[in-house]
C-alpha positions in Angstrom: -58.0 -41.6 4.9 -57.9 -44.2 7.8 -60.1 -46.4 10.1 -60.0 -46.5 13.9 -57.4 -49.1 13.6 -55.1 -46.5 11.6 -55.7 -48.6 8.5 -55.8 -46.9 5.2 -58.7 -47.3 2.8 -56.2 -48.7 0.6 -55.3 -51.5 3.1 -58.8 -52.6 3.6 -59.2 -53.4 0.0 -58.9 -57.1 -1.5 -56.0 -57.5 -4.0 -58.5 -56.8 -7.2 -59.7 -53.5 -5.9 -56.1 -52.5 -5.0 -55.0 -53.4 -8.4 -57.8 -51.5 -10.2 -57.0 -48.4 -8.2 -53.2 -48.7 -9.2 -54.0 -49.3 -12.7 -55.7 -46.1 -12.9 -52.7 -44.2 -11.2 -50.4 -46.3 -13.6 -52.2 -44.7 -16.7 -52.2 -41.0 -15.3 -48.7 -41.2 -14.3 -47.7 -43.0 -17.9 -48.6 -39.6 -19.7 -45.4 -38.2 -18.2 -43.1 -40.3 -20.5 -43.0 -40.3 -24.2 -45.0 -43.4 -24.7 -48.5 -44.1 -26.0 -50.1 -46.8 -24.1 -51.8 -49.6 -26.2 -52.0 -52.3 -23.5 -51.3 -52.0 -19.7 -51.1 -55.6 -18.1 -50.4 -56.4 -14.2 -47.2 -58.2 -13.8 -46.9 -58.3 -9.8 -48.6 -56.9 -6.9 -47.1 -57.4 -3.7 -44.4 -55.3 -1.9 -44.7 -52.8 -4.8 -46.6 -53.3 -8.1 -45.3 -53.5 -11.8 -47.3 -53.3 -14.8 -46.1 -54.4 -18.5 -46.7 -51.5 -20.8 -47.3 -52.3 -24.3 -47.0 -49.3 -26.8 -48.7 -48.3 -30.0 -45.3 -48.5 -31.6 -44.7 -52.0 -30.8 -42.4 -51.3 -27.8 -42.8 -52.8 -24.0 -41.7 -51.4 -20.9 -42.3 -52.0 -17.3 -43.8 -49.7 -14.9 -43.1 -50.0 -11.2 -45.2 -48.2 -8.7 -43.3 -48.2 -5.0 -46.6 -48.9 -3.2 -45.0 -50.1 0.3 -41.6 -49.0 -0.1 -40.7 -46.0 2.0 -37.4 -45.3 0.6 -36.5 -41.5 0.2 -36.2 -39.5 -3.0 -31.9 -39.8 -2.5 -32.5 -43.5 -2.2 -34.6 -43.8 -5.3 -32.3 -41.4 -7.1 -29.1 -43.6 -6.3 -31.1 -46.6 -7.5 -31.8 -45.1 -11.0 -28.5 -43.5 -11.4 -26.8 -46.7 -10.7 -29.0 -48.8 -12.8 -28.2 -45.9 -15.4 -24.5 -46.3 -15.2 -24.4 -50.3 -15.1 -26.6 -50.4 -18.5 -24.4 -48.3 -20.2 -21.4 -50.1 -18.9 -22.8 -53.3 -20.3 -21.3 -55.5 -17.5 -24.4 -56.8 -16.4 -27.5 -57.0 -18.2 -30.2 -55.0 -16.5 -33.5 -52.9 -17.2 -32.8 -49.8 -19.0 -34.2 -47.0 -16.9 -36.4 -44.5 -19.2 -36.8 -40.8 -19.0 -39.9 -38.9 -18.6 -40.6 -36.0 -21.0 -38.8 -33.6 -18.9 -35.5 -36.1 -18.7 -36.1 -37.4 -15.3 -35.4 -40.6 -14.1 -38.5 -40.6 -12.0 -41.9 -39.4 -11.5 -44.8 -39.8 -8.9 -48.6 -40.1 -8.8 -51.2 -39.4 -6.1 -53.4 -42.3 -5.1 -56.5 -41.3 -3.1 -57.2 -44.2 -1.4 -53.3 -44.5 0.0 -53.8 -40.7 0.9 -50.3 -39.9 -0.7 -48.4 -39.9 -3.9 -46.2 -43.0 -5.0 -42.9 -42.9 -6.8 -43.0 -44.2 -10.2 -40.5 -45.5 -12.5 -40.3 -46.9 -16.1 -37.7 -49.6 -17.4 -37.0 -51.0 -20.6 -38.3 -54.6 -21.1 -36.2 -57.6 -20.1 -37.0 -60.7 -22.0 -37.0 -64.4 -20.9 -38.6 -66.2 -18.0 -37.8 -65.6 -14.4 -34.7 -67.7 -13.5 -36.9 -69.4 -10.3 -38.9 -70.8 -13.1 -36.2 -72.7 -14.9 -33.6 -72.8 -11.8 -30.5 -75.2 -12.2 -26.8 -74.8 -11.4 -25.9 -73.2 -14.5 -28.6 -70.2 -13.9 -27.1 -69.8 -10.5 -23.5 -69.9 -11.4 -24.3 -67.0 -13.9 -26.1 -65.3 -11.0 -23.0 -65.6 -8.8 -20.9 -64.4 -11.7 -23.3 -61.4 -12.3 -23.1 -60.6 -8.5 -19.4 -60.2 -8.5 -19.6 -58.1 -11.6 -22.0 -55.8 -9.9 -19.7 -55.7 -6.9 -16.8 -54.6 -9.0 -18.8 -52.0 -10.7 -20.1 -50.8 -7.8 -16.8 -50.3 -5.9 -15.7 -48.0 -9.1 -18.8 -46.0 -9.2 -19.6 -43.1 -7.0 -23.0 -41.7 -6.3 -24.1 -38.6 -8.1 -25.1 -35.6 -6.1 -28.3 -35.9 -3.9 -28.3 -39.3 -4.3 -27.6 -42.1 -1.5 -28.5 -45.3 -0.7 -29.2 -46.5 3.3 -26.7 -48.6 5.0 -27.2 -52.3 5.9 -26.2 -51.1 9.5 -29.2 -48.8 9.3 -31.8 -52.0 9.3 -30.3 -53.2 12.8 -30.8 -50.0 14.6 -33.3 -50.0 17.4 -37.0 -49.2 16.0 -38.3 -52.2 13.8 -42.0 -52.3 14.2 -41.9 -55.9 15.3 -39.6 -55.1 18.2 -41.7 -51.7 19.2 -45.1 -51.1 17.5 -48.2 -53.1 18.9 -49.3 -55.8 16.7 -52.0 -58.8 17.2 -50.1 -61.2 15.9 -46.8 -60.4 17.7 -47.0 -61.4 21.2 -44.5 -60.6 24.0 -42.9 -64.2 23.4 -42.8 -63.6 19.7 -41.2 -60.3 20.1 -38.7 -61.4 22.8 -37.6 -63.7 20.4 -37.2 -61.4 17.4 -35.5 -59.0 19.9 -32.8 -61.7 20.6 -32.1 -62.9 17.4 -31.8 -58.7 16.6 -29.3 -58.6 19.0 -27.0 -61.4 17.4 -27.7 -59.6 14.1 -26.7 -56.5 15.3 -23.4 -57.7 16.6 -22.4 -59.8 13.3 -23.2 -56.9 11.1 -21.1 -54.8 13.1 -18.3 -57.4 12.6 -18.6 -57.8 8.8 -19.1 -54.0 8.1 -15.8 -53.3 10.0 -14.0 -55.4 7.1 -15.5 -53.3 4.2 -15.2 -51.8 1.6 -18.6 -50.5 1.8 -20.4 -49.9 -2.0 -23.9 -50.5 -3.5 -25.3 -53.7 -3.2 -28.5 -55.2 -4.9 -29.5 -56.6 -1.7 -32.5 -58.7 -2.9 -30.8 -61.3 -5.7 -33.1 -63.9 -5.3 -34.1 -66.2 -8.5 -37.3 -64.0 -8.9 -35.5 -61.2 -9.7 -33.3 -62.5 -12.6 -34.4 -63.6 -16.1 -32.8 -66.0 -18.8 -32.7 -65.3 -22.4 -30.8 -66.9 -25.2 -28.2 -68.2 -22.6 -27.7 -65.2 -21.0 -28.7 -63.6 -17.5 -30.2 -60.4 -16.5 -31.1 -59.1 -13.1 -33.7 -56.4 -12.2 -35.6 -55.0 -9.2 -33.0 -52.9 -7.5 -35.6 -51.2 -5.2 -33.9 -52.6 -2.1 -30.1 -51.6 -3.3 -28.3 -50.6 -0.1 -24.7 -49.5 0.8 -22.8 -52.6 2.5 -20.3 -55.0 2.0 -20.2 -57.8 -0.5 -21.1 -60.7 2.0 -24.9 -59.2 2.4 -25.8 -60.2 -1.3 -24.6 -63.4 -0.9 -26.1 -64.3 2.1 -29.5 -62.9 0.7 -29.4 -65.0 -2.3 -28.4 -67.9 -0.2 -31.5 -67.5 2.1 -33.6 -68.4 -1.0 -31.5 -71.4 -2.5 -31.4 -73.3 0.9 -31.9 -76.3 1.4 -30.7 -76.9 -2.5 -27.2 -77.2 -1.8 -26.1 -77.8 -5.2 -27.3 -74.3 -6.2 -25.5 -72.7 -3.2 -22.4 -74.4 -4.5 -23.1 -73.1 -7.9 -23.6 -69.5 -6.6 -20.3 -69.4 -4.9 -18.5 -71.0 -8.0 -20.0 -68.6 -10.2 -18.7 -65.6 -7.8 -15.2 -67.0 -7.7 -15.0 -67.3 -11.9 -14.8 -63.3 -11.2 -13.4 -62.4 -7.9 -12.5 -64.0 -4.4 -15.3 -64.9 -1.9 -15.6 -62.6 1.2 -14.0 -64.1 4.2 -16.4 -64.7 7.1 -17.1 -67.4 9.6 -19.7 -69.8 9.2 -21.6 -68.2 12.3 -21.4 -64.9 10.7 -22.8 -66.1 7.5 -25.7 -68.2 9.5 -26.6 -65.3 11.3 -26.8 -62.9 8.0 -29.2 -65.4 6.8 -31.3 -65.1 10.1 -31.3 -61.4 9.4 -32.8 -61.8 6.1 -35.7 -63.5 7.6 -36.1 -60.8 10.4 -36.1 -58.0 7.6 -38.9 -59.9 5.6 -40.8 -60.2 9.2 -40.6 -56.5 9.5 -41.8 -55.6 5.9 -44.7 -58.0 6.1 -46.0 -56.3 9.2 -45.8 -52.9 7.6 -47.3 -53.8 4.2 -50.6 -52.7 3.2 -50.7 -55.0 -0.3 -53.6 -57.6 0.4 -52.0 -60.9 -0.8 -48.9 -60.1 1.6 -51.3 -59.3 4.6 -52.8 -62.7 4.0 -49.7 -64.3 4.3 -48.2 -62.9 7.4 -49.9 -65.4 10.1 -48.4 -68.4 8.6 -45.1 -66.6 7.9 -44.9 -65.3 11.5 -45.3 -69.1 12.7 -42.4 -70.2 10.1 -40.1 -67.6 11.1 -40.8 -68.4 14.7 -39.8 -72.1 14.3 -36.8 -71.1 12.1 -35.5 -68.4 14.7 -35.5 -70.7 17.6 -33.7 -73.3 15.5 -31.1 -70.8 15.0 -30.6 -69.6 18.4 -30.6 -73.3 19.6 -28.1 -74.6 17.1 -26.4 -71.5 15.4 -27.7 -72.8 11.8 -30.5 -71.3 10.0 -32.8 -73.7 8.1 -35.8 -73.5 6.3 -36.8 -77.3 6.1 -37.8 -77.5 9.9 -40.7 -79.7 11.3 -43.8 -77.4 11.8 -42.8 -75.1 8.7 -45.8 -74.7 6.2 -45.4 -73.6 2.6 -47.0 -70.4 1.9 -49.6 -69.8 -0.9 
C-alpha cells in the first residue's frame, strides 16, 4: 500500500513503529529454523534490520531481514554459499550461516506494510565489540590481513549453480536514481554534479576492472562490520558482496578510515603481510573513494528506514561539498569546511 507520493505504508512510519512490525515478522520467520526463541532484541535498524536471538537452550544467533536490500535471489544464494565455504575453511572468522528446518540457507517473510516479502537469514553469533568502538592500528592491521585472506579464498572458490553476485561495474551503468529519478532534495545543479563524478567513476572502474582477476569481494569492510574478541578479528555483514577486483575492498575500507592516516597505513600493512597490494594510480584510488560516496548517496535516496531518511538532507550537503572538492583537486576528503557530523 502506497500514498500519492509513492511511499509505502512502512516508509511513512517512525523508526519504532517500523521495528515493531519487523519484530513480528522476525518471530514469524524464525519458526522455520530449529530454534525456540526465549528473547528477541533489536541490534540494528538501518539499511537492513538485525535482531539478536537468544534461545531457550542458551544459544545466540543473529537474524537479518533484508528490508532495503533489493538483491536478487541468486545474489543472496551466493552470499550465503560463500559464507558457508569461508566458515568451513577457517581462513577468516565469519558468522556461520544456519540452515532452516528444510535445510535451506535462506527464508522469507511477508510484511503487509511493505507490501512484499523480505528475505531472512540466520547466523551464528560473533562475540566481542565492534572494531569501530575500540579502533587502533592493531585492529585495522588485522582487518587488512583478513581482507587479503578473503581475496585469496575467493580466487580459489567457485559459485555454486544458480548463485552469482553482481559485478562492481554494474553499479556505474546509467540508471542511478540520483541521476534519473526526480527527488525533492536533488536539484538540477546537484544532479549535474553527481552525474559528472559518475562519469569519472565509470572510466576509472573500467580501467581497474580490466586488470583483473575478478572474484567475490565483501564490498563493505568498514570497522562497524568487524568484531574483536580475545585478540582475534571476525568480519560480518556480507550483504553488499560483489564480484570485482581487489582494490575495491581496500578503497571502501579506506573511505571510512580517512582522515586517520595511521589507520590507513595499518590497513595496507596488514594486507601486505599476506599478499602484495594491487597496483593502482593515486587518481584511480581517489576516484574509487568518490565512488563509495556516490553509492551511499544512491542508497540513501532509495531507503525506507526512518533513521536513514532523516539523515539524507545533511548527507547530501556533505556529499556535494566533498564531490566538488574531488572534482577541483582530484582528492577525496571528509574533513572539509561546511561538512557537518551526522547523528
